[in-house]
N, C-alpha and C positions, 0 to 999 in steps of 0.2 A: 122055314123057307130056305131052300138051296140057292146059293150064289151061281149066277151064270158064269160060263168059261171067261168072258171078258172081264167080269167083276173080280173073279178070283185072280186073273192074271194082273189086274191093276193093283189089288191088295197085296199080291205077293211082291210086286215090284216095290211098292211103297215100304213093305216090311223089311226087304233087303237093303234099300237105299237109305231109308230114314230110321227105321225101328232098330235094326241091327247095330249100326254105329252108335246109336244112343244107348242101347242095352249094354254094349262093350264099355262105353265111358262110365256108365253107372256101376257095372260090376267091378271094374278096375278101381274106381273111386271108393266104393264101399270096402273092398279088399284092402286098399291102401290106409284105411282108417285104423286097422289093427296092426300089431306087431308082426313082423314078417314070420311066418310059420316056416318049419323045416321044408326043404325042397320037395320032398315026396308028397307032403300034405298040400302044398301050394299047387303042385301039379294035378293032384286029384281034384282040388276045388275048381281050377280053371278048365279041366276036362269035363267036369260035371256041368258047370256053367255054360260051357261051349256046346253041349249036347241038349241040355233042358230047355233052351229057348225055342227049339223047333217043335216041340210036342204040342204046345197050344195052337200052333199055326199049320198043323198037319193037314187039316181039311183045306186050307187055302192053297197049299202047294200041291196037293194031290192032282196029278194028271196035267200039270202045267207045261211040261216039256213035250207033250204030245200035240198032234194037230187038233184044231178046233173041232170037237164033235158035232156042233151045230152047222158047220160050213158044208 
């Protein structure tokens, strides 16, 4: 079952306002549990974590910036 435009818009807003800050806090906390790696490895880890969060939410964000197709 596909989500309506309004539902995708609401879920994307929830993901950006609640989910993303929570993800950032968890990611930084988990990385903080380990000894600090070299700068280049730390950079790779944060870039990877900064990109990977969006892939599961791709279907929700698709077409949100466009006009409502049902209107």
